[in-house]
Steps between C-alpha positions, in 0.01 A plus 500: 500500500176652393417518129398862549870589474453446122295820474773720656721536190191631314342711767810663646619676179142605428462676833850637481428661164192668642704617803769641278251732336447665839868558583620859464870459449693284247738383776221364708342331191836336422542368850148363520532336157833340592368363827190366328707336231729339761195368692344366180823329401536342842139374492552360153816315609315353798223382265758356261675310780174349614406394148851361429475288812205314344194672651225609261342837576184628349261779583153575369476880469123490540223258581447417138585149372820444297377559141355840600718615791866582510728238646844604611 
């Protein structure tokens, strides 16, 4: 599995929060927030199962080396 999946639990809630600002009704906001939370939980469980199986995942968030860049 690609290490890019590590960015999804960070990026998905960020975009969902921005999307929720544009939703007109509270019911729609609640549905979108619940779906986003379920997807984030599922992705996090998949990442946890991969890590618990012994694989080491890491992702450099930019092209900067480790002391300066953010490693996930």
